[in-house]
PyMOL Python script that loads the backbone (N, CA, C, O; Angstrom):
from pymol import cmd

cmd.read_pdbstr("""\
ATOM      1  N   MET A   1      42.307 -21.955   2.122  1.00  0.00           N
ATOM      2  CA  MET A   1      40.880 -22.000   2.569  1.00  0.00           C
ATOM      3  C   MET A   1      40.623 -20.549   3.240  1.00  0.00           C
ATOM      4  O   MET A   1      41.358 -19.985   4.049  1.00  0.00           O
ATOM      5  N   GLY A   2      39.533 -20.135   2.764  1.00  0.00           N
ATOM      6  CA  GLY A   2      39.117 -18.702   3.127  1.00  0.00           C
ATOM      7  C   GLY A   2      38.636 -18.733   4.552  1.00  0.00           C
ATOM      8  O   GLY A   2      38.310 -19.807   5.058  1.00  0.00           O
ATOM      9  N   GLN A   3      38.573 -17.550   5.253  1.00  0.00           N
ATOM     10  CA  GLN A   3      38.333 -17.301   6.529  1.00  0.00           C
ATOM     11  C   GLN A   3      36.711 -17.915   6.899  1.00  0.00           C
ATOM     12  O   GLN A   3      36.425 -18.484   7.952  1.00  0.00           O
ATOM     13  N   ASP A   4      35.946 -17.698   5.985  1.00  0.00           N
ATOM     14  CA  ASP A   4      34.455 -18.168   6.135  1.00  0.00           C
ATOM     15  C   ASP A   4      34.143 -19.624   5.761  1.00  0.00           C
ATOM     16  O   ASP A   4      33.006 -20.080   5.879  1.00  0.00           O
ATOM     17  N   GLU A   5      35.246 -20.385   5.278  1.00  0.00           N
ATOM     18  CA  GLU A   5      35.112 -21.737   5.068  1.00  0.00           C
ATOM     19  C   GLU A   5      35.231 -22.635   6.114  1.00  0.00           C
ATOM     20  O   GLU A   5      36.186 -22.431   6.864  1.00  0.00           O
ATOM     21  N   LEU A   6      34.456 -23.647   6.379  1.00  0.00           N
ATOM     22  CA  LEU A   6      34.547 -24.589   7.391  1.00  0.00           C
ATOM     23  C   LEU A   6      35.752 -25.543   7.198  1.00  0.00           C
ATOM     24  O   LEU A   6      36.163 -25.770   6.060  1.00  0.00           O
ATOM     25  N   THR A   7      36.255 -26.035   8.152  1.00  0.00           N
ATOM     26  CA  THR A   7      37.371 -27.041   8.049  1.00  0.00           C
ATOM     27  C   THR A   7      36.670 -28.383   7.640  1.00  0.00           C
ATOM     28  O   THR A   7      35.451 -28.496   7.775  1.00  0.00           O
ATOM     29  N   HIS A   8      37.356 -29.287   7.196  1.00  0.00           N
ATOM     30  CA  HIS A   8      36.791 -30.736   6.803  1.00  0.00           C
ATOM     31  C   HIS A   8      36.223 -31.289   8.065  1.00  0.00           C
ATOM     32  O   HIS A   8      35.143 -31.873   7.972  1.00  0.00           O
ATOM     33  N   ASP A   9      36.799 -31.190   9.236  1.00  0.00           N
ATOM     34  CA  ASP A   9      36.213 -31.783  10.419  1.00  0.00           C
ATOM     35  C   ASP A   9      34.853 -31.056  10.880  1.00  0.00           C
ATOM     36  O   ASP A   9      33.945 -31.697  11.409  1.00  0.00           O
ATOM     37  N   GLU A  10      34.781 -29.740  10.653  1.00  0.00           N
ATOM     38  CA  GLU A  10      33.557 -29.153  10.889  1.00  0.00           C
ATOM     39  C   GLU A  10      32.442 -29.521  10.014  1.00  0.00           C
ATOM     40  O   GLU A  10      31.293 -29.659  10.435  1.00  0.00           O
ATOM     41  N   VAL A  11      32.812 -29.690   8.713  1.00  0.00           N
ATOM     42  CA  VAL A  11      31.751 -30.140   7.787  1.00  0.00           C
ATOM     43  C   VAL A  11      31.204 -31.702   8.065  1.00  0.00           C
ATOM     44  O   VAL A  11      30.037 -32.083   7.968  1.00  0.00           O
ATOM     45  N   VAL A  12      32.205 -32.378   8.383  1.00  0.00           N
ATOM     46  CA  VAL A  12      31.824 -33.782   8.757  1.00  0.00           C
ATOM     47  C   VAL A  12      31.011 -33.840  10.145  1.00  0.00           C
ATOM     48  O   VAL A  12      30.097 -34.649  10.301  1.00  0.00           O
ATOM     49  N   ALA A  13      31.351 -33.049  11.014  1.00  0.00           N
ATOM     50  CA  ALA A  13      30.575 -33.055  12.317  1.00  0.00           C
ATOM     51  C   ALA A  13      29.169 -32.524  12.026  1.00  0.00           C
ATOM     52  O   ALA A  13      28.230 -33.113  12.562  1.00  0.00           O
ATOM     53  N   ARG A  14      28.929 -31.497  11.251  1.00  0.00           N
ATOM     54  CA  ARG A  14      27.684 -30.821  10.938  1.00  0.00           C
ATOM     55  C   ARG A  14      26.889 -31.856  10.138  1.00  0.00           C
ATOM     56  O   ARG A  14      25.684 -32.002  10.344  1.00  0.00           O
ATOM     57  N   SER A  15      27.594 -32.617   9.174  1.00  0.00           N
ATOM     58  CA  SER A  15      26.763 -33.546   8.430  1.00  0.00           C
ATOM     59  C   SER A  15      26.478 -34.719   9.174  1.00  0.00           C
ATOM     60  O   SER A  15      25.475 -35.367   8.873  1.00  0.00           O
ATOM     61  N   ASP A  16      27.244 -35.101  10.141  1.00  0.00           N
ATOM     62  CA  ASP A  16      26.773 -36.194  11.079  1.00  0.00           C
ATOM     63  C   ASP A  16      25.613 -35.811  11.864  1.00  0.00           C
ATOM     64  O   ASP A  16      24.689 -36.600  12.061  1.00  0.00           O
ATOM     65  N   MET A  17      25.628 -34.672  12.302  1.00  0.00           N
ATOM     66  CA  MET A  17      24.359 -34.159  13.115  1.00  0.00           C
ATOM     67  C   MET A  17      23.178 -34.126  12.142  1.00  0.00           C
ATOM     68  O   MET A  17      22.093 -34.614  12.459  1.00  0.00           O
ATOM     69  N   ALA A  18      23.377 -33.593  11.049  1.00  0.00           N
ATOM     70  CA  ALA A  18      22.271 -33.476  10.080  1.00  0.00           C
ATOM     71  C   ALA A  18      21.677 -34.765   9.690  1.00  0.00           C
ATOM     72  O   ALA A  18      20.488 -34.780   9.370  1.00  0.00           O
ATOM     73  N   ARG A  19      22.407 -35.905   9.682  1.00  0.00           N
ATOM     74  CA  ARG A  19      21.924 -37.153   9.255  1.00  0.00           C
ATOM     75  C   ARG A  19      20.812 -37.660  10.293  1.00  0.00           C
ATOM     76  O   ARG A  19      20.057 -38.584   9.991  1.00  0.00           O
ATOM     77  N   PHE A  20      20.755 -37.053  11.446  1.00  0.00           N
ATOM     78  CA  PHE A  20      19.671 -37.475  12.378  1.00  0.00           C
ATOM     79  C   PHE A  20      18.640 -36.514  12.667  1.00  0.00           C
ATOM     80  O   PHE A  20      17.823 -36.697  13.569  1.00  0.00           O
ATOM     81  N   LEU A  21      18.653 -35.395  11.856  1.00  0.00           N
ATOM     82  CA  LEU A  21      17.689 -34.515  12.125  1.00  0.00           C
ATOM     83  C   LEU A  21      16.763 -34.197  10.814  1.00  0.00           C
ATOM     84  O   LEU A  21      17.151 -33.401   9.958  1.00  0.00           O
ATOM     85  N   GLN A  22      15.746 -34.750  10.738  1.00  0.00           N
ATOM     86  CA  GLN A  22      14.891 -34.783   9.463  1.00  0.00           C
ATOM     87  C   GLN A  22      14.388 -33.411   9.282  1.00  0.00           C
ATOM     88  O   GLN A  22      14.042 -32.763  10.270  1.00  0.00           O
ATOM     89  N   PRO A  23      14.317 -32.888   8.011  1.00  0.00           N
ATOM     90  CA  PRO A  23      13.757 -31.532   7.817  1.00  0.00           C
ATOM     91  C   PRO A  23      12.324 -31.419   8.146  1.00  0.00           C
ATOM     92  O   PRO A  23      11.857 -30.303   8.371  1.00  0.00           O
ATOM     93  N   SER A  24      11.600 -32.452   8.195  1.00  0.00           N
ATOM     94  CA  SER A  24      10.166 -32.443   8.571  1.00  0.00           C
ATOM     95  C   SER A  24      10.016 -32.125  10.047  1.00  0.00           C
ATOM     96  O   SER A  24       8.924 -31.821  10.529  1.00  0.00           O
ATOM     97  N   ALA A  25      11.137 -32.201  10.753  1.00  0.00           N
ATOM     98  CA  ALA A  25      10.997 -31.997  12.156  1.00  0.00           C
ATOM     99  C   ALA A  25      11.000 -30.510  12.523  1.00  0.00           C
ATOM    100  O   ALA A  25      10.757 -30.167  13.680  1.00  0.00           O
ATOM    101  N   PHE A  26      11.270 -29.618  11.555  1.00  0.00           N
ATOM    102  CA  PHE A  26      11.449 -28.283  11.853  1.00  0.00           C
ATOM    103  C   PHE A  26      10.246 -27.478  11.334  1.00  0.00           C
ATOM    104  O   PHE A  26       9.611 -27.955  10.393  1.00  0.00           O
ATOM    105  N   PRO A  27       9.866 -26.270  11.877  1.00  0.00           N
ATOM    106  CA  PRO A  27      10.590 -25.662  13.062  1.00  0.00           C
ATOM    107  C   PRO A  27      10.299 -26.453  14.322  1.00  0.00           C
ATOM    108  O   PRO A  27       9.312 -27.180  14.432  1.00  0.00           O
ATOM    109  N   ALA A  28      11.160 -26.282  15.212  1.00  0.00           N
ATOM    110  CA  ALA A  28      11.108 -27.145  16.447  1.00  0.00           C
ATOM    111  C   ALA A  28      11.951 -26.460  17.542  1.00  0.00           C
ATOM    112  O   ALA A  28      12.930 -25.749  17.314  1.00  0.00           O
ATOM    113  N   LYS A  29      11.463 -26.753  18.735  1.00  0.00           N
ATOM    114  CA  LYS A  29      12.245 -26.333  19.941  1.00  0.00           C
ATOM    115  C   LYS A  29      13.260 -27.497  20.336  1.00  0.00           C
ATOM    116  O   LYS A  29      13.303 -28.556  19.709  1.00  0.00           O
ATOM    117  N   LYS A  30      13.987 -27.240  21.313  1.00  0.00           N
ATOM    118  CA  LYS A  30      15.011 -28.340  21.679  1.00  0.00           C
ATOM    119  C   LYS A  30      14.314 -29.610  21.978  1.00  0.00           C
ATOM    120  O   LYS A  30      14.783 -30.601  21.419  1.00  0.00           O
ATOM    121  N   SER A  31      13.331 -29.775  22.715  1.00  0.00           N
ATOM    122  CA  SER A  31      12.716 -31.106  23.116  1.00  0.00           C
ATOM    123  C   SER A  31      12.303 -31.861  21.912  1.00  0.00           C
ATOM    124  O   SER A  31      12.499 -33.076  21.891  1.00  0.00           O
ATOM    125  N   ALA A  32      11.735 -31.244  20.876  1.00  0.00           N
ATOM    126  CA  ALA A  32      11.359 -31.866  19.591  1.00  0.00           C
ATOM    127  C   ALA A  32      12.717 -32.250  18.725  1.00  0.00           C
ATOM    128  O   ALA A  32      12.796 -33.308  18.099  1.00  0.00           O
ATOM    129  N   VAL A  33      13.706 -31.330  18.761  1.00  0.00           N
ATOM    130  CA  VAL A  33      14.970 -31.597  17.989  1.00  0.00           C
ATOM    131  C   VAL A  33      15.545 -32.873  18.661  1.00  0.00           C
ATOM    132  O   VAL A  33      15.896 -33.844  17.990  1.00  0.00           O
ATOM    133  N   VAL A  34      15.622 -32.833  19.972  1.00  0.00           N
ATOM    134  CA  VAL A  34      16.158 -34.040  20.623  1.00  0.00           C
ATOM    135  C   VAL A  34      15.328 -35.382  20.392  1.00  0.00           C
ATOM    136  O   VAL A  34      15.879 -36.474  20.250  1.00  0.00           O
ATOM    137  N   ALA A  35      14.060 -35.208  20.372  1.00  0.00           N
ATOM    138  CA  ALA A  35      13.277 -36.476  20.249  1.00  0.00           C
ATOM    139  C   ALA A  35      13.387 -36.938  18.815  1.00  0.00           C
ATOM    140  O   ALA A  35      13.369 -38.147  18.586  1.00  0.00           O
ATOM    141  N   SER A  36      13.505 -36.031  17.799  1.00  0.00           N
ATOM    142  CA  SER A  36      13.573 -36.446  16.542  1.00  0.00           C
ATOM    143  C   SER A  36      15.026 -37.169  16.342  1.00  0.00           C
ATOM    144  O   SER A  36      15.080 -38.170  15.627  1.00  0.00           O
ATOM    145  N   ALA A  37      16.001 -36.749  16.864  1.00  0.00           N
ATOM    146  CA  ALA A  37      17.298 -37.375  16.891  1.00  0.00           C
ATOM    147  C   ALA A  37      17.308 -38.722  17.541  1.00  0.00           C
ATOM    148  O   ALA A  37      17.943 -39.658  17.054  1.00  0.00           O
ATOM    149  N   ARG A  38      16.592 -38.826  18.665  1.00  0.00           N
ATOM    150  CA  ARG A  38      16.459 -40.075  19.308  1.00  0.00           C
ATOM    151  C   ARG A  38      15.786 -41.177  18.474  1.00  0.00           C
ATOM    152  O   ARG A  38      16.197 -42.331  18.349  1.00  0.00           O
ATOM    153  N   LYS A  39      14.675 -40.632  17.919  1.00  0.00           N
ATOM    154  CA  LYS A  39      13.865 -41.382  16.916  1.00  0.00           C
ATOM    155  C   LYS A  39      14.614 -42.040  15.855  1.00  0.00           C
ATOM    156  O   LYS A  39      14.344 -43.175  15.463  1.00  0.00           O
ATOM    157  N   ASP A  40      15.662 -41.243  15.341  1.00  0.00           N
ATOM    158  CA  ASP A  40      16.351 -41.761  14.218  1.00  0.00           C
ATOM    159  C   ASP A  40      17.761 -42.326  14.727  1.00  0.00           C
ATOM    160  O   ASP A  40      18.740 -42.444  13.989  1.00  0.00           O
ATOM    161  N   GLU A  41      17.736 -42.649  16.049  1.00  0.00           N
ATOM    162  CA  GLU A  41      18.777 -43.378  16.654  1.00  0.00           C
ATOM    163  C   GLU A  41      20.257 -42.779  16.469  1.00  0.00           C
ATOM    164  O   GLU A  41      21.221 -43.412  16.040  1.00  0.00           O
ATOM    165  N   ALA A  42      20.249 -41.488  16.862  1.00  0.00           N
ATOM    166  CA  ALA A  42      21.491 -40.712  16.827  1.00  0.00           C
ATOM    167  C   ALA A  42      22.331 -41.157  17.966  1.00  0.00           C
ATOM    168  O   ALA A  42      21.889 -41.448  19.077  1.00  0.00           O
ATOM    169  N   PRO A  43      23.670 -41.189  17.579  1.00  0.00           N
ATOM    170  CA  PRO A  43      24.700 -41.738  18.633  1.00  0.00           C
ATOM    171  C   PRO A  43      24.768 -40.734  19.737  1.00  0.00           C
ATOM    172  O   PRO A  43      24.297 -39.602  19.618  1.00  0.00           O
ATOM    173  N   GLY A  44      25.341 -41.155  20.775  1.00  0.00           N
ATOM    174  CA  GLY A  44      25.456 -40.491  22.065  1.00  0.00           C
ATOM    175  C   GLY A  44      26.189 -39.053  21.944  1.00  0.00           C
ATOM    176  O   GLY A  44      25.818 -38.127  22.665  1.00  0.00           O
ATOM    177  N   HIS A  45      27.105 -38.914  21.132  1.00  0.00           N
ATOM    178  CA  HIS A  45      27.843 -37.684  20.950  1.00  0.00           C
ATOM    179  C   HIS A  45      26.944 -36.640  20.278  1.00  0.00           C
ATOM    180  O   HIS A  45      27.101 -35.450  20.550  1.00  0.00           O
ATOM    181  N   VAL A  46      26.086 -37.009  19.482  1.00  0.00           N
ATOM    182  CA  VAL A  46      25.138 -36.151  18.661  1.00  0.00           C
ATOM    183  C   VAL A  46      24.084 -35.705  19.668  1.00  0.00           C
ATOM    184  O   VAL A  46      23.749 -34.524  19.753  1.00  0.00           O
ATOM    185  N   LEU A  47      23.577 -36.646  20.414  1.00  0.00           N
ATOM    186  CA  LEU A  47      22.487 -36.261  21.445  1.00  0.00           C
ATOM    187  C   LEU A  47      23.171 -35.456  22.513  1.00  0.00           C
ATOM    188  O   LEU A  47      22.506 -34.552  23.018  1.00  0.00           O
ATOM    189  N   ALA A  48      24.382 -35.646  22.926  1.00  0.00           N
ATOM    190  CA  ALA A  48      24.960 -34.779  24.009  1.00  0.00           C
ATOM    191  C   ALA A  48      25.112 -33.451  23.464  1.00  0.00           C
ATOM    192  O   ALA A  48      24.967 -32.530  24.268  1.00  0.00           O
ATOM    193  N   GLU A  49      25.401 -33.133  22.147  1.00  0.00           N
ATOM    194  CA  GLU A  49      25.432 -31.856  21.631  1.00  0.00           C
ATOM    195  C   GLU A  49      24.116 -31.113  21.606  1.00  0.00           C
ATOM    196  O   GLU A  49      23.981 -29.933  21.929  1.00  0.00           O
ATOM    197  N   LEU A  50      23.085 -31.985  21.156  1.00  0.00           N
ATOM    198  CA  LEU A  50      21.755 -31.419  21.073  1.00  0.00           C
ATOM    199  C   LEU A  50      21.127 -30.988  22.500  1.00  0.00           C
ATOM    200  O   LEU A  50      20.300 -30.092  22.666  1.00  0.00           O
ATOM    201  N   GLU A  51      21.636 -31.732  23.392  1.00  0.00           N
ATOM    202  CA  GLU A  51      21.107 -31.403  24.879  1.00  0.00           C
ATOM    203  C   GLU A  51      21.666 -30.091  25.317  1.00  0.00           C
ATOM    204  O   GLU A  51      21.241 -29.581  26.354  1.00  0.00           O
ATOM    205  N   ARG A  52      22.635 -29.479  24.568  1.00  0.00           N
ATOM    206  CA  ARG A  52      23.215 -28.164  25.014  1.00  0.00           C
ATOM    207  C   ARG A  52      22.260 -27.029  24.448  1.00  0.00           C
ATOM    208  O   ARG A  52      22.370 -25.882  24.881  1.00  0.00           O
ATOM    209  N   LEU A  53      21.431 -27.316  23.590  1.00  0.00           N
ATOM    210  CA  LEU A  53      20.603 -26.374  23.013  1.00  0.00           C
ATOM    211  C   LEU A  53      19.667 -25.537  24.070  1.00  0.00           C
ATOM    212  O   LEU A  53      19.180 -26.121  25.038  1.00  0.00           O
ATOM    213  N   PRO A  54      19.470 -24.317  23.866  1.00  0.00           N
ATOM    214  CA  PRO A  54      18.580 -23.647  24.781  1.00  0.00           C
ATOM    215  C   PRO A  54      17.113 -23.983  24.553  1.00  0.00           C
ATOM    216  O   PRO A  54      16.611 -24.040  23.431  1.00  0.00           O
ATOM    217  N   ALA A  55      16.442 -24.206  25.718  1.00  0.00           N
ATOM    218  CA  ALA A  55      15.110 -24.835  25.624  1.00  0.00           C
ATOM    219  C   ALA A  55      13.943 -23.907  25.051  1.00  0.00           C
ATOM    220  O   ALA A  55      12.889 -24.357  24.600  1.00  0.00           O
ATOM    221  N   ASP A  56      14.271 -22.545  25.129  1.00  0.00           N
ATOM    222  CA  ASP A  56      13.258 -21.718  24.842  1.00  0.00           C
ATOM    223  C   ASP A  56      13.299 -21.075  23.394  1.00  0.00           C
ATOM    224  O   ASP A  56      12.589 -20.114  23.097  1.00  0.00           O
ATOM    225  N   VAL A  57      14.115 -21.632  22.585  1.00  0.00           N
ATOM    226  CA  VAL A  57      14.400 -21.131  21.145  1.00  0.00           C
ATOM    227  C   VAL A  57      13.723 -22.001  20.118  1.00  0.00           C
ATOM    228  O   VAL A  57      13.841 -23.223  20.210  1.00  0.00           O
ATOM    229  N   GLU A  58      13.055 -21.481  19.192  1.00  0.00           N
ATOM    230  CA  GLU A  58      12.524 -22.388  18.044  1.00  0.00           C
ATOM    231  C   GLU A  58      13.570 -22.395  16.844  1.00  0.00           C
ATOM    232  O   GLU A  58      14.034 -21.365  16.355  1.00  0.00           O
ATOM    233  N   PHE A  59      13.854 -23.567  16.471  1.00  0.00           N
ATOM    234  CA  PHE A  59      14.999 -23.540  15.401  1.00  0.00           C
ATOM    235  C   PHE A  59      14.265 -23.890  14.096  1.00  0.00           C
ATOM    236  O   PHE A  59      13.379 -24.741  14.019  1.00  0.00           O
ATOM    237  N   SER A  60      14.722 -23.150  13.089  1.00  0.00           N
ATOM    238  CA  SER A  60      14.081 -23.336  11.676  1.00  0.00           C
ATOM    239  C   SER A  60      14.643 -24.405  10.788  1.00  0.00           C
ATOM    240  O   SER A  60      14.056 -24.851   9.803  1.00  0.00           O
ATOM    241  N   ASN A  61      15.827 -24.782  11.211  1.00  0.00           N
ATOM    242  CA  ASN A  61      16.496 -25.907  10.449  1.00  0.00           C
ATOM    243  C   ASN A  61      17.850 -26.287  11.032  1.00  0.00           C
ATOM    244  O   ASN A  61      18.297 -25.645  11.983  1.00  0.00           O
ATOM    245  N   VAL A  62      18.466 -27.222  10.545  1.00  0.00           N
ATOM    246  CA  VAL A  62      19.712 -27.845  11.023  1.00  0.00           C
ATOM    247  C   VAL A  62      20.759 -26.787  11.184  1.00  0.00           C
ATOM    248  O   VAL A  62      21.475 -26.832  12.184  1.00  0.00           O
ATOM    249  N   ALA A  63      20.931 -25.762  10.223  1.00  0.00           N
ATOM    250  CA  ALA A  63      21.937 -24.645  10.325  1.00  0.00           C
ATOM    251  C   ALA A  63      21.694 -23.805  11.582  1.00  0.00           C
ATOM    252  O   ALA A  63      22.631 -23.368  12.250  1.00  0.00           O
ATOM    253  N   ALA A  64      20.323 -23.577  11.905  1.00  0.00           N
ATOM    254  CA  ALA A  64      20.174 -22.785  13.073  1.00  0.00           C
ATOM    255  C   ALA A  64      20.423 -23.577  14.240  1.00  0.00           C
ATOM    256  O   ALA A  64      20.763 -22.938  15.236  1.00  0.00           O
ATOM    257  N   VAL A  65      20.333 -24.836  14.349  1.00  0.00           N
ATOM    258  CA  VAL A  65      20.664 -25.787  15.470  1.00  0.00           C
ATOM    259  C   VAL A  65      22.334 -25.622  15.597  1.00  0.00           C
ATOM    260  O   VAL A  65      22.916 -25.412  16.661  1.00  0.00           O
ATOM    261  N   TRP A  66      22.935 -25.752  14.374  1.00  0.00           N
ATOM    262  CA  TRP A  66      24.394 -25.947  14.418  1.00  0.00           C
ATOM    263  C   TRP A  66      24.985 -24.437  14.953  1.00  0.00           C
ATOM    264  O   TRP A  66      25.942 -24.356  15.722  1.00  0.00           O
ATOM    265  N   GLU A  67      24.355 -23.424  14.491  1.00  0.00           N
ATOM    266  CA  GLU A  67      24.886 -22.078  14.936  1.00  0.00           C
ATOM    267  C   GLU A  67      24.540 -21.932  16.387  1.00  0.00           C
ATOM    268  O   GLU A  67      25.365 -21.402  17.131  1.00  0.00           O
ATOM    269  N   ALA A  68      23.272 -22.402  16.904  1.00  0.00           N
ATOM    270  CA  ALA A  68      23.050 -22.103  18.268  1.00  0.00           C
ATOM    271  C   ALA A  68      23.935 -22.918  19.199  1.00  0.00           C
ATOM    272  O   ALA A  68      24.040 -22.622  20.389  1.00  0.00           O
ATOM    273  N   LEU A  69      24.591 -23.985  18.628  1.00  0.00           N
ATOM    274  CA  LEU A  69      25.582 -24.780  19.490  1.00  0.00           C
ATOM    275  C   LEU A  69      26.897 -24.063  19.471  1.00  0.00           C
ATOM    276  O   LEU A  69      27.847 -24.565  20.072  1.00  0.00           O
ATOM    277  N   GLY A  70      27.033 -22.877  18.801  1.00  0.00           N
ATOM    278  CA  GLY A  70      28.277 -22.111  18.874  1.00  0.00           C
ATOM    279  C   GLY A  70      29.265 -22.552  17.705  1.00  0.00           C
ATOM    280  O   GLY A  70      30.448 -22.209  17.712  1.00  0.00           O
ATOM    281  N   HIS A  71      28.740 -23.282  16.768  1.00  0.00           N
ATOM    282  CA  HIS A  71      29.728 -23.714  15.576  1.00  0.00           C
ATOM    283  C   HIS A  71      29.691 -22.703  14.538  1.00  0.00           C
ATOM    284  O   HIS A  71      28.694 -21.999  14.376  1.00  0.00           O
ATOM    285  N   ARG A  72      30.695 -22.606  13.856  1.00  0.00           N
ATOM    286  CA  ARG A  72      30.803 -21.655  12.710  1.00  0.00           C
ATOM    287  C   ARG A  72      29.955 -22.158  11.620  1.00  0.00           C
ATOM    288  O   ARG A  72      29.700 -23.356  11.505  1.00  0.00           O
ATOM    289  N   THR A  73      29.475 -21.174  10.747  1.00  0.00           N
ATOM    290  CA  THR A  73      28.783 -21.473   9.530  1.00  0.00           C
ATOM    291  C   THR A  73      29.428 -20.716   8.372  1.00  0.00           C
ATOM    292  O   THR A  73      30.136 -19.727   8.558  1.00  0.00           O
ATOM    293  N   GLU A  74      29.147 -21.233   7.138  1.00  0.00           N
ATOM    294  CA  GLU A  74      29.659 -20.574   6.098  1.00  0.00           C
ATOM    295  C   GLU A  74      28.843 -19.417   5.688  1.00  0.00           C
ATOM    296  O   GLU A  74      27.618 -19.404   5.815  1.00  0.00           O
ATOM    297  N   HIS A  75      29.570 -18.388   5.167  1.00  0.00           N
ATOM    298  CA  HIS A  75      28.803 -17.211   4.658  1.00  0.00           C
ATOM    299  C   HIS A  75      29.211 -16.987   3.186  1.00  0.00           C
ATOM    300  O   HIS A  75      30.316 -16.519   2.908  1.00  0.00           O
ATOM    301  N   ARG A  76      28.306 -17.325   2.252  1.00  0.00           N
ATOM    302  CA  ARG A  76      28.615 -17.320   0.926  1.00  0.00           C
ATOM    303  C   ARG A  76      28.045 -15.981   0.367  1.00  0.00           C
ATOM    304  O   ARG A  76      26.972 -15.477   0.700  1.00  0.00           O
ATOM    305  N   PRO A  77      28.912 -15.502  -0.512  1.00  0.00           N
ATOM    306  CA  PRO A  77      28.472 -14.072  -1.053  1.00  0.00           C
ATOM    307  C   PRO A  77      27.241 -14.264  -1.890  1.00  0.00           C
ATOM    308  O   PRO A  77      27.055 -15.310  -2.512  1.00  0.00           O
ATOM    309  N   VAL A  78      26.366 -13.219  -1.909  1.00  0.00           N
ATOM    310  CA  VAL A  78      25.167 -13.169  -2.589  1.00  0.00           C
ATOM    311  C   VAL A  78      25.526 -12.491  -4.040  1.00  0.00           C
ATOM    312  O   VAL A  78      26.151 -11.444  -4.212  1.00  0.00           O
ATOM    313  N   THR A  79      25.056 -13.223  -4.883  1.00  0.00           N
ATOM    314  CA  THR A  79      25.484 -12.730  -6.385  1.00  0.00           C
ATOM    315  C   THR A  79      24.152 -12.278  -7.129  1.00  0.00           C
ATOM    316  O   THR A  79      24.202 -11.860  -8.286  1.00  0.00           O
TER     317      THR A  79
END
""", "prot")
cmd.dss("prot")
cmd.show_as("cartoon", "prot")
cmd.util.cbc("prot")
cmd.orient("prot")
């Protein structure tokens, strides 16, 4: 596994979060992200993660949310 590749557990955690964040919810600030996840009945552990987001930042997509929470992201080479 390369240095920039996510572990299986990281991929599963990001996918689990993404299941409860609809693309149509973005761009959005923390309050709208959390509200979207609640509307889609996200489990407590996902909501707890989202509650850690900074309130004053607008997120463009799930990847931006994931990164704002301090998680690693993949960096694919541009070809």
